[in-house]
Backbone as ProteinMPNN parsed JSONL, in Angstrom:
{"seq_chain_A": "MTLHITPAIIEAAYVLICETPPFRRWKLPSPDDLEFYAVPLPDNDQGELMKKQDGKYRITVNPNRHKTLRSMLETLAHEVAHIRQDQLGKKDHHGKSFQKLARQICTIHLFDEGQF", "coords_chain_A": {"N_chain_A": [[23.451, 2.003, 6.686], [20.928, 2.266, 4.276], [17.738, 1.177, 3.092], [17.517, 0.84, -0.439], [15.052, 1.642, -2.305], [13.233, 0.152, -5.016], [11.232, -0.085, -7.875], [10.987, -2.972, -8.312], [11.345, -4.067, -5.89], [9.184, -3.023, -4.538], [6.974, -4.237, -5.907], [7.687, -6.978, -5.417], [7.214, -6.854, -2.572], [4.667, -6.462, -2.566], [3.625, -8.747, -3.729], [4.252, -10.444, -1.614], [2.859, -9.403, 0.708], [0.248, -9.807, -0.228], [0.065, -12.599, 0.103], [-0.524, -12.765, 2.764], [-2.746, -12.52, 5.776], [-4.893, -9.852, 6.259], [-5.027, -9.555, 3.534], [-4.854, -11.723, 1.592], [-7.46, -12.721, 1.397], [-8.7, -10.799, -0.048], [-9.056, -10.743, -2.82], [-7.184, -9.157, -4.453], [-5.762, -7.182, -7.189], [-3.766, -8.884, -9.475], [-0.131, -8.493, -9.502], [0.895, -8.075, -11.986], [-1.071, -6.402, -13.084], [-0.749, -3.992, -12.11], [1.045, -0.754, -11.515], [4.211, 0.006, -10.374], [6.068, 2.33, -8.554], [8.983, 4.01, -7.541], [9.578, 6.871, -6.372], [10.225, 10.324, -5.481], [7.622, 12.201, -3.773], [5.038, 14.773, -4.123], [4.772, 17.169, -1.287], [6.279, 15.412, 0.327], [4.928, 13.077, 0.808], [4.406, 9.729, 2.136], [3.57, 7.641, 0.54], [1.434, 6.714, -2.296], [-1.619, 6.121, -3.994], [-2.969, 5.731, -7.231], [-5.595, 5.517, -9.406], [-5.761, 4.715, -12.692], [-6.967, 5.92, -15.799], [-7.489, 3.578, -17.343], [-8.125, 1.69, -15.657], [-6.141, 0.432, -14.171], [-4.112, 0.372, -11.363], [-1.812, 2.557, -9.949], [0.964, 2.223, -7.8], [2.869, 4.254, -5.747], [5.781, 4.62, -3.932], [7.557, 6.7, -1.723], [10.864, 6.956, -1.895], [12.541, 8.588, -0.298], [11.412, 8.663, 2.226], [11.53, 6.27, 3.46], [13.562, 4.282, 5.236], [13.742, 1.736, 6.049], [12.789, -1.703, 5.578], [10.447, -2.526, 6.888], [9.144, -0.09, 7.318], [8.655, 0.655, 4.626], [6.884, -1.535, 3.892], [4.853, -0.984, 5.586], [3.665, 1.415, 4.532], [3.083, 0.469, 1.986], [1.174, -1.474, 2.502], [-0.729, 0.333, 3.56], [-1.52, 1.692, 1.173], [-2.488, -0.409, -0.293], [-4.698, -0.955, 1.301], [-6.358, 1.048, 0.425], [-6.712, 0.283, -2.205], [-8.441, -1.84, -1.673], [-10.62, -0.426, -0.497], [-11.55, 0.801, -2.741], [-12.244, -1.364, -4.309], [-14.526, -2.094, -2.874], [-16.207, -0.158, -3.355], [-16.029, 2.182, -1.536], [-15.821, 5.512, -0.786], [-14.655, 7.159, 1.107], [-11.941, 7.739, 1.708], [-9.88, 8.296, 4.029], [-11.62, 7.67, 5.988], [-14.432, 6.004, 7.758], [-14.446, 3.473, 6.59], [-11.91, 3.084, 5.694], [-10.514, 3.023, 8.063], [-11.555, 0.744, 9.413], [-10.425, -1.236, 7.863], [-7.737, -0.668, 8.219], [-7.471, -1.247, 10.989], [-7.787, -4.03, 10.952], [-5.499, -4.742, 9.583], [-3.339, -3.574, 10.866], [-3.667, -4.842, 13.479], [-2.996, -7.505, 12.836], [-0.542, -7.391, 11.592], [1.017, -5.98, 13.418], [1.39, -3.242, 13.128], [1.648, 0.219, 13.782], [-1.318, 1.738, 14.591], [-1.947, 4.327, 14.671], [0.027, 5.608, 13.127], [-0.54, 4.589, 10.731]], "CA_chain_A": [[23.021, 1.69, 5.314], [19.434, 2.359, 4.216], [17.108, 0.395, 1.979], [17.476, 1.365, -1.648], [13.72, 1.043, -2.774], [13.106, 0.155, -6.46], [9.847, -0.75, -8.37], [10.988, -4.502, -8.256], [11.282, -4.355, -4.474], [7.806, -2.748, -4.113], [6.36, -5.268, -6.463], [7.968, -8.19, -4.566], [6.553, -6.767, -1.239], [3.186, -6.59, -2.77], [3.309, -10.234, -3.737], [4.448, -11.023, -0.183], [1.679, -9.134, 1.596], [-0.998, -10.511, -0.685], [-0.085, -13.935, 0.684], [-0.798, -12.805, 4.217], [-4.017, -12.073, 6.062], [-6.172, -10.136, 5.572], [-4.96, -9.302, 2.137], [-5.041, -13.01, 0.87], [-8.813, -13.037, 0.996], [-9.402, -9.768, -0.64], [-9.041, -10.866, -4.272], [-6.554, -8.163, -5.002], [-5.304, -7.404, -8.646], [-2.358, -9.328, -9.873], [0.978, -7.551, -9.601], [0.924, -7.758, -13.564], [-2.129, -5.357, -13.407], [-0.453, -2.819, -11.289], [2.323, -0.149, -11.799], [4.916, 0.216, -9.113], [6.955, 3.386, -8.782], [9.76, 4.463, -6.276], [9.894, 8.256, -6.698], [9.726, 11.351, -4.387], [6.28, 12.71, -3.927], [4.877, 16.219, -3.492], [4.517, 17.332, 0.123], [6.941, 14.51, 0.936], [4.112, 11.963, 1.278], [5.106, 8.299, 2.149], [3.1, 6.787, -0.628], [0.318, 7.165, -3.043], [-2.273, 5.185, -5.008], [-3.752, 6.422, -8.181], [-6.293, 4.752, -10.278], [-5.562, 5.244, -13.951], [-8.225, 5.841, -16.672], [-7.785, 2.273, -17.933], [-8.653, 1.019, -14.356], [-5.166, -0.066, -13.424], [-3.596, 1.154, -10.108], [-0.342, 2.822, -9.699], [1.352, 2.423, -6.353], [4.061, 4.879, -5.692], [6.31, 4.664, -2.593], [8.574, 7.783, -1.677], [12.114, 6.375, -1.261], [13.068, 9.323, 0.709], [10.646, 8.594, 3.553], [11.55, 4.836, 4.083], [14.952, 3.715, 5.407], [13.816, 0.227, 6.371], [11.782, -2.573, 4.978], [9.191, -2.46, 7.663], [8.481, 1.178, 6.989], [8.112, 0.498, 3.31], [5.898, -2.532, 3.863], [3.584, -0.37, 6.333], [3.126, 2.196, 3.539], [2.567, -0.369, 0.809], [-0.043, -1.971, 3.037], [-1.742, 1.376, 3.655], [-1.976, 1.898, -0.277], [-3.27, -1.579, -0.738], [-5.976, -0.864, 1.878], [-6.981, 2.064, -0.49], [-7.348, -0.616, -3.299], [-9.685, -2.574, -1.097], [-11.725, 0.447, -0.35], [-11.984, 1.065, -4.199], [-13.004, -2.625, -4.687], [-15.792, -2.254, -2.098], [-17.048, 1.033, -3.676], [-16.132, 3.263, -0.607], [-15.172, 6.728, -1.214], [-14.264, 8.059, 2.29], [-10.552, 7.759, 1.865], [-9.317, 7.852, 5.42], [-12.801, 7.587, 6.85], [-14.661, 4.659, 8.509], [-14.147, 2.186, 5.892], [-10.535, 2.853, 5.643], [-10.255, 2.768, 9.587], [-11.927, -0.673, 9.624], [-9.453, -2.087, 7.173], [-6.45, -0.393, 8.914], [-7.508, -1.933, 12.253], [-7.471, -5.352, 10.687], [-4.156, -4.845, 8.994], [-2.459, -3.225, 12.089], [-3.813, -5.91, 14.409], [-2.427, -8.799, 12.318], [0.909, -7.18, 11.236], [1.451, -5.281, 14.476], [1.726, -1.835, 12.669], [1.032, 1.282, 14.671], [-2.55, 2.088, 13.876], [-1.817, 5.891, 14.699], [0.866, 6.062, 12.086], [-0.978, 3.91, 9.554]], "C_chain_A": [[21.517, 1.721, 5.403], [18.93, 1.417, 3.042], [17.085, 1.253, 0.701], [16.172, 0.807, -2.375], [13.723, 1.312, -4.378], [11.677, -0.372, -6.607], [9.906, -2.155, -8.241], [10.71, -4.788, -6.82], [9.646, -4.21, -4.002], [6.866, -3.841, -4.711], [6.584, -6.622, -5.715], [7.293, -8.027, -3.204], [5.119, -6.822, -1.468], [2.809, -8.047, -2.937], [3.298, -10.915, -2.388], [3.173, -10.659, 0.583], [0.454, -9.617, 1.186], [-1.208, -12.022, -0.326], [-0.363, -13.956, 2.184], [-2.095, -12.299, 4.598], [-3.981, -10.555, 6.382], [-6.131, -10.031, 4.093], [-5.227, -10.613, 1.248], [-6.564, -13.267, 0.5], [-9.526, -11.957, 0.268], [-9.492, -9.777, -2.16], [-8.474, -9.596, -4.96], [-5.986, -8.378, -6.38], [-3.814, -8.162, -8.542], [-1.367, -8.277, -9.911], [1.183, -7.088, -11.093], [-0.138, -6.598, -13.862], [-1.906, -4.114, -12.677], [0.797, -2.147, -11.861], [3.001, 0.132, -10.513], [6.138, 1.363, -9.295], [7.723, 3.723, -7.471], [10.347, 5.944, -6.688], [9.528, 9.275, -5.572], [8.282, 11.9, -4.76], [6.267, 14.005, -3.402], [4.582, 16.09, -1.987], [5.178, 16.148, 0.948], [6.134, 13.324, 1.648], [4.923, 10.701, 1.278], [4.817, 7.479, 0.999], [1.82, 7.306, -1.26], [-0.221, 6.203, -3.937], [-3.142, 5.994, -5.883], [-4.391, 5.249, -9.062], [-6.369, 5.377, -11.624], [-6.922, 5.112, -14.775], [-8.6, 4.389, -17.241], [-8.087, 1.156, -16.784], [-7.486, 0.399, -13.515], [-4.729, 0.84, -12.365], [-2.143, 1.356, -10.366], [-0.022, 3.146, -8.268], [2.643, 3.165, -6.38], [4.464, 4.956, -4.217], [7.551, 5.71, -2.74], [9.739, 7.13, -0.972], [12.761, 7.212, -0.185], [12.518, 9.338, 2.125], [10.857, 7.188, 4.174], [13.179, 4.467, 3.848], [15.04, 2.33, 5.795], [12.641, -0.41, 5.655], [10.447, -2.518, 5.578], [8.471, -1.117, 7.418], [7.797, 1.211, 5.593], [6.859, -0.396, 3.207], [4.565, -1.869, 4.664], [2.924, 0.601, 5.187], [2.417, 1.599, 2.533], [1.226, -0.987, 1.47], [-1.238, -0.952, 3.137], [-2.223, 1.715, 2.153], [-2.746, 0.784, -0.656], [-4.757, -1.539, 0.011], [-6.996, 0.137, 1.008], [-7.631, 1.327, -1.741], [-8.581, -1.302, -2.967], [-10.818, -1.625, -0.947], [-12.457, 0.684, -1.816], [-12.844, -0.213, -4.624], [-14.408, -2.688, -4.024], [-16.698, -1.009, -2.439], [-17.043, 2.137, -2.576], [-15.237, 4.451, -0.979], [-14.708, 7.689, -0.127], [-12.841, 8.172, 2.651], [-9.895, 7.401, 3.083], [-10.549, 7.751, 6.444], [-13.163, 6.264, 7.515], [-14.33, 3.336, 7.937], [-12.713, 1.918, 5.902], [-9.992, 2.421, 7.304], [-10.358, 1.321, 9.845], [-10.836, -1.498, 8.991], [-8.033, -1.819, 7.912], [-6.32, -1.13, 10.342], [-7.246, -3.492, 12.075], [-6.025, -5.582, 10.41], [-3.197, -4.686, 10.209], [-2.579, -4.26, 13.236], [-2.968, -7.129, 14.054], [-1.046, -8.613, 12.194], [1.731, -6.347, 12.284], [2.185, -3.875, 14.048], [1.017, -0.885, 13.705], [-0.101, 1.883, 13.838], [-2.472, 3.722, 13.736], [-0.928, 6.303, 13.615], [0.463, 5.454, 10.763], [-1.855, 4.706, 8.686]], "O_chain_A": [[20.902, 1.3, 6.382], [19.691, 0.985, 2.176], [16.624, 2.39, 0.801], [16.175, -0.283, -2.948], [14.093, 2.355, -4.918], [11.051, -0.955, -5.721], [8.815, -2.687, -8.038], [9.909, -5.674, -6.523], [9.021, -5.019, -3.316], [6.001, -4.315, -3.975], [5.601, -7.31, -5.442], [6.809, -9.035, -2.689], [4.383, -7.225, -0.567], [1.823, -8.526, -2.377], [2.491, -11.792, -2.077], [2.477, -11.554, 1.061], [-0.417, -9.87, 2.019], [-2.287, -12.609, -0.401], [-0.431, -15.02, 2.799], [-2.65, -11.597, 3.753], [-2.912, -10.098, 6.788], [-7.105, -10.382, 3.427], [-5.831, -10.465, 0.186], [-6.891, -13.901, -0.503], [-10.715, -12.055, -0.033], [-10.005, -8.809, -2.721], [-9.087, -9.023, -5.861], [-5.732, -9.513, -6.781], [-2.966, -7.987, -7.668], [-1.706, -7.172, -10.335], [1.563, -5.957, -11.392], [0.0, -5.916, -14.877], [-2.781, -3.249, -12.619], [1.556, -2.787, -12.589], [2.303, 0.502, -9.568], [7.031, 1.212, -10.129], [7.119, 3.709, -6.399], [11.434, 6.094, -7.247], [8.588, 9.04, -4.812], [7.893, 12.004, -5.923], [7.046, 14.451, -2.559], [4.194, 15.027, -1.503], [4.76, 15.876, 2.073], [6.465, 12.746, 2.683], [5.932, 10.562, 0.587], [5.649, 6.715, 0.509], [1.214, 8.256, -0.765], [0.52, 5.49, -4.614], [-3.939, 6.818, -5.433], [-3.78, 4.223, -9.359], [-6.957, 6.449, -11.767], [-7.817, 4.328, -14.459], [-9.747, 4.062, -17.543], [-8.251, -0.041, -17.02], [-7.686, -0.076, -12.397], [-4.971, 2.043, -12.469], [-1.399, 0.523, -10.883], [-0.537, 4.061, -7.626], [3.539, 2.675, -7.067], [3.653, 5.297, -3.356], [8.382, 5.63, -3.645], [9.722, 6.799, 0.214], [13.426, 6.698, 0.714], [13.073, 9.929, 3.052], [10.409, 6.944, 5.294], [13.826, 4.384, 2.804], [16.114, 1.737, 5.894], [11.686, 0.23, 5.213], [9.428, -2.47, 4.889], [7.243, -1.098, 7.329], [6.67, 1.662, 5.388], [5.899, -0.05, 2.52], [3.416, -2.209, 4.382], [1.714, 0.527, 4.974], [1.321, 2.016, 2.158], [0.201, -0.916, 0.791], [-2.412, -1.228, 2.889], [-3.408, 2.02, 2.024], [-3.717, 1.0, -1.38], [-5.78, -1.976, -0.517], [-8.216, -0.021, 0.96], [-8.729, 1.605, -2.222], [-9.564, -1.387, -3.703], [-11.947, -2.005, -1.259], [-13.676, 0.738, -1.98], [-13.938, -0.121, -5.182], [-15.339, -3.274, -4.577], [-17.785, -0.848, -1.886], [-17.935, 2.984, -2.612], [-14.09, 4.331, -1.412], [-14.41, 8.855, -0.384], [-12.503, 8.632, 3.742], [-9.375, 6.293, 3.207], [-10.346, 7.761, 7.658], [-12.27, 5.471, 7.811], [-14.016, 2.33, 8.573], [-12.261, 0.787, 6.076], [-9.143, 1.56, 7.536], [-9.451, 0.695, 10.395], [-10.368, -2.439, 9.632], [-7.286, -2.767, 8.15], [-5.24, -1.538, 10.77], [-6.603, -4.137, 12.903], [-5.406, -6.504, 10.939], [-2.379, -5.557, 10.503], [-1.575, -4.5, 13.907], [-2.304, -7.703, 14.917], [-0.286, -9.492, 12.601], [2.912, -6.057, 12.094], [3.263, -3.479, 14.492], [0.004, -1.186, 14.335], [0.029, 2.394, 12.726], [-2.921, 4.287, 12.739], [-1.138, 7.423, 13.149], [1.074, 5.773, 9.744], [-2.294, 4.223, 7.643]]}, "name": "protein", "num_of_chains": 1, "seq": "MTLHITPAIIEAAYVLICETPPFRRWKLPSPDDLEFYAVPLPDNDQGELMKKQDGKYRITVNPNRHKTLRSMLETLAHEVAHIRQDQLGKKDHHGKSFQKLARQICTIHLFDEGQF"}
């Protein structure tokens, strides 16, 4: 059996990771200020972060790419790192600023940095 990902699960996972380091010290948006989607994505991407015109973020997780909670959490953490980049005014997407955040996250949560 595989994990059936729903927006409610993604939101609950967001609340969970926001309570863990390094996320808990980043002053991330409240889950009420985000939109969570569980839908297939173009190019079969694992996840996506979009900042809307109203300044709110939309986090999408592709349920076709995640069969385990761990996999979904890793993708969610990746997208949250992009929120942090935006908060810091960094525009290098997967560049140096992202790699620094990824290293922190992967070291603490034992995610594979090469896959992150």
